[in-house]
Backbone bond lengths (Angstrom), bond angles and torsions (degrees), N, CA, C in turn:
res aa  C-N    CA-C-N  psi(-1)  N-CA   C-N-CA  omega(-1)  CA-C   N-CA-C  phi
1 X - - - 1.460 - - 1.522 108.22 -
2 X 1.332 114.97 120.22 1.452 121.06 178.96 1.521 108.54 -99.84
3 X 1.309 116.61 106.28 1.461 120.43 -175.22 1.513 113.96 -66.82
4 X 1.349 116.87 -26.22 1.448 119.74 178.78 1.535 112.21 -73.43
5 X 1.329 117.36 -26.79 1.459 120.32 -177.98 1.514 113.31 -109.41
6 X 1.325 117.13 4.93 1.469 119.88 -177.58 1.547 109.87 -95.69
7 X 1.325 115.62 114.95 1.448 121.21 -175.39 1.533 112.97 -112.16
8 X 1.320 119.08 -14.27 1.456 122.41 -175.04 1.520 114.94 -60.67
9 X 1.359 121.34 -42.82 1.464 119.94 179.27 1.530 112.04 -61.85
10 X 1.308 116.70 -37.83 1.470 119.65 179.16 1.505 111.75 -68.72
11 X 1.311 116.32 -37.96 1.460 119.91 176.47 1.523 110.91 -65.56
12 X 1.314 117.02 -38.97 1.489 121.12 176.83 1.516 111.42 -64.08
13 X 1.314 118.21 -43.05 1.470 121.77 177.52 1.513 109.61 -62.01
14 X 1.337 117.60 -42.66 1.464 121.13 178.58 1.524 111.58 -62.13
15 X 1.320 117.88 -42.20 1.457 121.10 -178.98 1.534 111.35 -67.81
16 X 1.322 117.41 -43.76 1.454 120.61 -179.50 1.531 110.52 -64.80
17 X 1.344 115.82 -42.73 1.451 118.28 178.37 1.522 112.14 -66.25
18 X 1.323 117.12 -35.55 1.474 120.81 176.44 1.532 111.12 -64.78
19 X 1.312 115.88 -39.80 1.473 119.28 177.48 1.526 111.13 -64.88
20 X 1.332 117.98 -40.37 1.448 121.38 177.07 1.519 110.50 -63.51
21 X 1.328 117.23 -40.29 1.475 121.44 176.41 1.516 110.34 -61.08
22 X 1.318 117.71 -44.58 1.457 121.61 -178.93 1.535 111.21 -64.36
23 X 1.298 117.03 -39.88 1.477 120.52 178.21 1.534 109.85 -62.19
24 X 1.337 116.14 -45.10 1.460 118.73 179.79 1.523 111.79 -67.40
25 X 1.343 116.88 -39.31 1.468 119.72 -176.54 1.532 110.98 -70.91
26 X 1.318 115.84 -46.67 1.465 118.86 -176.04 1.518 113.25 -81.33
27 X 1.328 118.18 -33.85 1.432 121.36 -176.65 1.502 115.40 -88.67
28 X 1.332 114.47 -33.83 1.464 118.67 -178.08 1.526 111.39 79.95
29 X 1.283 114.63 -169.26 1.457 122.03 -176.73 1.528 110.50 -68.51
30 X 1.316 116.31 -32.24 1.483 119.29 -176.82 1.540 112.39 -66.35
31 X 1.326 116.42 -32.85 1.464 120.34 179.79 1.523 110.79 -91.88
32 X 1.337 116.72 -49.11 1.471 120.75 -172.29 1.500 113.02 -83.49
33 X 1.283 118.19 -31.12 1.448 121.57 -177.00 1.519 112.16 99.08
34 X 1.294 115.87 165.77 1.461 120.82 -175.32 1.534 111.24 -70.16
35 X 1.329 117.17 -39.18 1.460 118.99 -176.32 1.522 111.76 -68.30
36 X 1.344 118.55 -33.93 1.473 119.13 176.51 1.520 110.85 -74.24
37 X 1.314 117.56 -30.73 1.464 120.57 176.37 1.533 109.09 -67.31
38 X 1.324 116.89 -37.77 1.455 120.62 178.01 1.544 112.53 -69.92
39 X 1.345 116.32 -28.12 1.465 119.76 -179.72 1.519 113.32 -89.71
40 X 1.311 118.05 7.46 1.476 120.51 -179.64 1.519 114.19 -54.54
41 X 1.342 119.33 -44.07 1.488 118.26 178.45 1.541 111.24 -62.79
42 X 1.306 118.17 -35.79 1.458 120.45 -179.71 1.519 110.60 -69.68
43 X 1.342 116.70 -40.08 1.468 119.49 174.41 1.523 111.41 -60.47
44 X 1.321 116.24 -40.78 1.475 120.90 178.52 1.529 109.69 -62.68
45 X 1.317 117.14 -45.84 1.475 121.99 179.89 1.506 111.04 -60.81
46 X 1.359 118.10 -48.16 1.450 121.05 -178.79 1.518 111.89 -66.17
47 X 1.324 117.92 -35.13 1.463 119.61 -179.53 1.528 108.93 -68.04
48 X 1.321 119.08 -46.71 1.447 121.31 -179.56 1.558 110.28 -64.53
49 X 1.311 115.89 -44.26 1.463 119.62 -178.77 1.546 110.64 -65.17
50 X 1.333 117.53 -43.87 1.450 120.32 -178.55 1.517 112.54 -62.67
51 X 1.362 116.23 -45.79 1.441 119.62 177.86 1.518 111.82 -66.13
52 X 1.319 118.57 -37.25 1.453 121.37 -178.64 1.521 111.65 -67.52
53 X 1.292 116.41 -48.93 1.473 120.75 -179.29 1.546 109.87 -64.62
54 X 1.332 114.72 -42.16 1.477 119.63 178.30 1.516 111.25 -60.23
55 X 1.331 116.09 -44.50 1.466 120.16 -179.93 1.515 111.50 -64.27
56 X 1.317 118.20 -43.79 1.480 121.81 -179.84 1.516 110.62 -61.92
57 X 1.318 116.64 -44.57 1.475 119.25 -179.60 1.517 112.60 -70.47
58 X 1.343 117.21 -36.17 1.455 120.63 176.74 1.523 110.51 -65.24
59 X 1.316 117.78 -39.58 1.455 122.03 179.82 1.519 109.79 -67.79
60 X 1.314 119.74 -42.11 1.438 122.98 177.23 1.527 111.74 -61.49
61 X 1.341 114.71 -37.78 1.473 119.65 -179.62 1.537 109.84 -65.45
62 X 1.308 118.61 -41.50 1.459 121.46 -179.29 1.513 112.83 -73.97
63 X 1.327 118.23 -30.17 1.481 120.73 178.60 1.530 112.18 -72.00
64 X 1.328 117.66 -31.60 1.451 119.13 -177.39 1.518 112.32 -84.62
65 X 1.337 118.44 -16.77 1.472 120.56 179.89 1.472 113.91 -77.61
C-alpha cells in the first residue's frame, strides 16, 4: 500500500460525508436528528477535505505515470 498514491479512502470519506450533508439538508432535523444537524459543519469539512486530498493524490498519480 503506497500512502502517497492511494486516493480511494479519501474519496470514500468525501462521499460518505457528502451523503450525510445531503440527508441533513434535505431531511432536516425531523429525519436526521438533532445530533446530525449539529454535526453539519463537520460533515462539510470532511467532505471538502476528503475530495481535495483525493483529487491531489489522484492527480499526482496520473502525472507520474
